[in-house]
C-alpha positions in Angstrom: 87.9 63.6 101.7 90.8 62.0 103.5 94.2 63.4 102.9 97.4 61.4 103.1 99.8 62.1 105.9 102.7 62.9 103.5 100.6 65.3 101.6 99.5 67.1 104.8 103.0 67.4 106.3 104.6 68.5 103.1 101.9 71.1 102.4 102.1 72.7 105.9 105.9 72.7 105.9 106.0 74.5 102.5 103.2 76.9 103.5 104.6 77.9 107.0 108.1 78.2 105.6 106.8 80.7 103.0 104.9 82.6 105.6 107.8 83.0 107.9 109.9 84.5 105.1 107.2 86.6 103.4 104.6 87.7 105.9 103.7 91.4 106.0 104.8 93.6 108.9 101.4 94.1 110.5 100.8 95.5 114.1 98.7 92.6 115.3 101.4 90.2 114.4 103.6 91.7 117.0 101.4 90.7 119.9 100.1 87.6 121.5 97.6 89.6 123.6 94.2 87.9 122.9 92.3 91.3 123.3 94.5 92.9 120.7 94.1 90.0 118.3 90.3 90.0 119.0 90.1 93.7 117.9 92.2 93.0 114.7 90.1 90.0 113.7 86.8 91.9 114.2 88.1 94.9 112.1 89.5 92.6 109.4 86.1 91.1 108.7 84.9 92.5 105.3 87.6 95.2 105.4 90.9 95.6 103.6 94.2 95.4 105.6 95.4 98.8 104.6 92.1 100.3 105.8 92.2 98.5 109.1 95.8 99.4 110.2 95.2 103.1 111.2 91.8 102.3 112.8 93.4 99.4 114.8 96.1 101.7 116.2 93.6 104.5 117.0 91.2 102.0 118.7 93.9 100.5 120.9 95.2 103.9 121.9 91.7 104.9 123.0 90.7 101.5 124.4 94.0 99.7 125.4 92.2 96.9 127.3 88.9 95.2 127.9 88.2 97.3 131.0 88.5 100.6 129.1 86.3 99.3 126.2 83.7 97.9 128.6 83.4 101.2 130.6 83.3 103.5 127.5 80.1 104.9 126.1 78.8 103.3 122.9 78.9 106.8 121.4 82.7 107.0 122.1 83.3 103.6 120.6 81.3 104.4 117.5 83.1 107.7 117.0 86.5 105.9 117.0 85.0 103.3 114.6 83.5 106.0 112.4 84.3 105.4 108.7 85.3 101.7 109.1 81.7 100.5 108.3 79.7 97.5 109.4 79.0 99.1 112.8 77.4 96.0 114.3 81.0 94.8 114.7 81.7 97.8 117.0 78.5 97.2 119.0 79.2 93.5 119.4 82.8 94.2 120.4 81.7 96.5 123.1 78.8 94.4 124.5 81.1 91.3 124.6 83.7 93.4 126.5 81.1 94.3 129.0 80.3 90.6 129.6 84.0 89.7 129.8 84.7 92.5 132.3 81.7 91.6 134.4 81.8 87.8 134.3 85.5 87.0 133.7 87.2 89.8 135.6 88.3 91.4 132.3 90.3 88.4 131.2 89.7 86.9 127.8 88.5 83.3 128.0 91.4 81.0 126.9 89.6 78.3 124.9 87.4 78.2 121.8 84.6 76.5 123.8 84.6 79.3 126.4 85.0 82.1 123.9 82.0 80.9 121.8 79.7 81.3 124.8 80.3 85.1 124.9 77.4 86.8 123.1 79.0 88.9 120.4 81.8 86.5 119.7 80.8 84.3 116.7 82.3 81.0 115.5 84.8 82.7 113.1 86.1 85.1 115.8 86.2 82.5 118.5 88.3 80.2 116.2 90.7 83.1 115.3 91.3 84.1 118.9 91.7 80.5 120.1 94.1 79.6 117.3 96.2 82.8 117.0 96.3 83.8 120.6 96.3 80.5 122.3 97.5 78.2 119.5 94.4 75.9 119.8 93.8 73.6 116.9 90.9 75.4 115.3 90.8 76.3 111.6 90.0 79.9 110.6 88.2 80.0 107.3 87.8 83.5 105.9 87.3 84.5 102.2 91.0 84.2 101.5 91.1 80.7 102.9 87.9 79.6 101.1 89.4 80.7 97.8 92.7 79.0 98.5 91.1 75.7 99.6 88.7 75.7 96.6 91.7 75.8 94.3 93.9 73.4 96.2 91.3 70.7 96.4 89.4 71.8 93.2 86.1 72.1 95.0 83.6 73.0 92.2 80.7 74.2 94.2 80.0 77.7 95.5 81.3 78.0 99.1 77.9 79.4 100.2 76.1 76.3 99.0 74.5 74.3 101.8 76.9 71.7 103.0 79.9 73.0 101.0 81.3 75.2 103.8 81.9 72.1 106.0 84.2 70.7 103.2 86.4 73.7 103.5 86.6 73.6 107.3 87.3 69.9 107.3 90.1 70.3 104.8 91.7 73.0 106.8 91.4 70.9 109.9 93.2 68.0 108.2 95.9 70.2 106.8 96.7 71.9 110.1 99.8 70.5 111.9 99.2 70.0 115.6 100.7 72.7 117.8 101.1 75.1 114.9 97.6 76.5 114.5 98.6 80.1 114.9 101.2 80.0 112.1 99.1 77.8 109.9 95.9 79.9 110.0 97.8 83.1 109.5 99.8 81.6 106.6 96.7 80.4 104.9 95.1 83.8 105.1 98.3 85.5 104.0 98.8 83.2 101.0 95.2 83.9 99.9 95.7 87.7 100.3 99.1 88.0 98.5 99.4 85.0 96.1 96.1 83.1 95.6 94.3 86.3 94.8 90.7 86.5 93.3 92.0 87.5 89.9 95.3 86.7 88.2 96.7 84.5 91.0 100.5 84.4 91.1 100.7 80.7 90.7 104.3 80.7 89.6 105.2 82.2 93.0 103.0 80.0 95.1 104.9 77.7 97.5 102.1 75.1 97.3 101.3 75.1 93.6 102.6 71.5 93.4 99.7 70.4 95.7 97.1 72.6 93.9 94.6 70.6 91.8 93.3 73.6 90.1 96.8 74.7 89.0 97.7 71.2 87.9 94.5 70.4 86.0 92.8 73.6 85.0 93.7 76.2 82.4 92.5 79.0 84.6 92.5 78.4 88.4 90.9 81.8 89.0 87.6 80.2 87.9 87.5 78.8 91.4 85.8 79.3 93.8 82.5 79.2 91.8 80.3 82.2 92.6 76.6 81.9 93.4 74.2 83.8 91.1 74.1 87.4 92.5 70.8 88.8 93.6 69.6 92.1 92.4 69.7 94.7 95.2 66.7 96.9 95.6 67.3 100.7 95.3 65.7 103.5 97.3 65.9 107.3 97.1 66.3 108.8 100.6 65.9 112.5 101.4 67.6 114.0 104.4 67.6 117.6 105.8 70.3 119.8 107.0 67.9 121.6 109.2 69.1 125.0 110.6 67.8 126.8 113.7 69.7 129.8 115.2 73.0 128.7 113.7 72.6 125.1 114.9 71.9 121.8 113.0 69.4 119.1 114.0 70.7 115.6 114.2 69.1 112.4 115.6 70.4 109.1 116.9 69.4 105.7 115.5 68.2 103.0 117.8 71.1 100.9 119.1 69.7 97.7 117.5 69.6 97.3 113.8 71.3 98.9 110.8 73.8 101.6 111.7 72.6 101.3 115.3 73.7 104.1 117.7 75.0 106.4 115.0 73.9 110.0 114.5 72.4 111.2 111.2 70.6 114.0 109.4 66.8 113.3 109.7 64.8 112.1 106.7 63.5 109.0 105.1 62.6 107.0 101.9 60.8 108.6 99.0 57.3 107.2 98.4 55.9 106.7 94.9 54.4 109.8 93.3 56.1 112.4 95.6 59.0 114.7 94.9 62.1 114.5 97.1 61.2 117.9 98.7 57.7 116.6 99.5 59.2 113.3 100.9 61.5 115.3 103.2 58.8 117.5 104.5 56.6 114.5 105.2 59.3 112.4 106.8 60.4 115.3 109.1 56.8 115.8 110.2 56.2 112.1 110.7 59.5 111.2 112.3 60.4 114.4 114.3 57.0 116.2 114.6 58.4 119.6 113.4 57.8 121.8 110.4 60.6 122.8 108.0 61.0 124.8 104.9 63.2 123.1 102.2 65.5 125.8 100.8 67.3 123.8 98.1 69.4 120.7 97.3 72.9 120.4 98.7 74.6 117.1 97.9 73.6 113.7 96.4 75.5 110.5 97.5 75.1 107.0 96.0 75.7 104.3 98.6 75.5 100.5 98.8 74.7 98.3 101.8 74.9 94.6 101.9 71.4 94.0 100.8 70.2 97.2 99.1 71.4 100.4 97.5 70.4 104.1 98.2 70.8 107.4 96.6 71.0 109.9 99.5 69.7 113.4 98.6 70.5 116.1 101.1 68.7 119.5 101.3 69.4 122.7 103.1 66.4 123.4 105.3 65.1 125.9 107.8 63.2 125.0 111.0 59.8 126.6 110.9 58.1 125.4 114.1 57.7 122.7 116.7 59.9 120.9 119.3 61.4 117.6 118.0 59.6 114.6 119.3 61.2 111.6 117.6 59.1 108.6 116.6 62.0 106.1 116.2 65.2 107.9 117.0 66.4 107.5 120.6 67.9 111.0 120.9 68.1 114.3 119.1 70.2 117.5 119.4 70.7 121.0 117.9 74.4 121.1 117.4 76.7 123.9 116.3 78.9 123.2 113.3 82.1 123.4 115.5 80.7 120.7 117.8 79.1 118.4 115.3 82.2 116.3 114.5 82.1 115.0 118.0 79.3 112.7 116.9 79.7 109.5 114.9 77.9 109.4 111.5 77.4 106.7 108.9 79.7 107.0 105.9 77.1 108.5 103.5 76.0 111.1 106.1 79.6 111.9 107.0 80.3 112.7 103.3 77.5 115.3 103.5 78.8 116.6 106.8 82.4 116.9 105.5 81.2 118.8 102.4 78.9 121.1 104.6 81.8 122.0 106.9 84.1 122.7 103.9 81.5 125.2 102.6 80.7 127.1 105.7 
């Protein structure tokens, strides 16, 4: 769709004017440092702003530049990230920092085309860094922007539908005024976050409602964007053991690649049909760690959802009976005292069990 020049200039003028008066006071808006902007954009993917702010500050205190991040251990990075979720973001951030330190002397590439060549920096992140830090004319299309554009242009197709995403990107590219990519992209995201919200959008306060086809022609603009039919997520019961031996607890480390890579956890696994949770745990510990345990009793049950499946995590207090751990899949294991166990980074569900355990000691 081709937009008229007057429409584009009036839209961007209203939008950026609103942004300059109403933008939130966020720490990453006080810097033009591409590294700091990179960290913020990675953290903000799939995570609420209020959740990100303290993690962002803590991360930059610990890793103030690319060199410090590249030279840190993955365990240290994951520990600072602990609780923020989607840990592949942290692993990709660190691996990309290592490449930038080695191949670019620790300096962030300064164009989209150079950024996109760094493994671990995807199209969205490259566009965000290029436009916000370097003011390069690349649209940044996150969930807030998708929702905003769907309503402005009345695009009545789910954004995830094949070929639809390009319409959103092309619209943003046309609306973006040259030389104002940084302000425009941030304004679009901010308007989606504060005004053009998923439910009950504040249309009467929107600076661009005059241009919005959904507002002008639909009874309920919040119908857009259309949502794809959700898929049912499979559910699994998982049993894990808090295994004690001479006052210490057994933990193991997941492989660096894959779900929750590099994080530490209480050992265990999925329940098979026909077995009790206690039987599941004894079998999994024998298969995965090659040791024998005695299950003493249930401790805490945690429901938890991942992007493609759900689990109920059942934890049990256990006693080590015999054998030296020889992990089948884990890359490391340790017997750790309760006072030292918080040094290790755990996935969210495991951490809830750990926090409850330490409170009850």
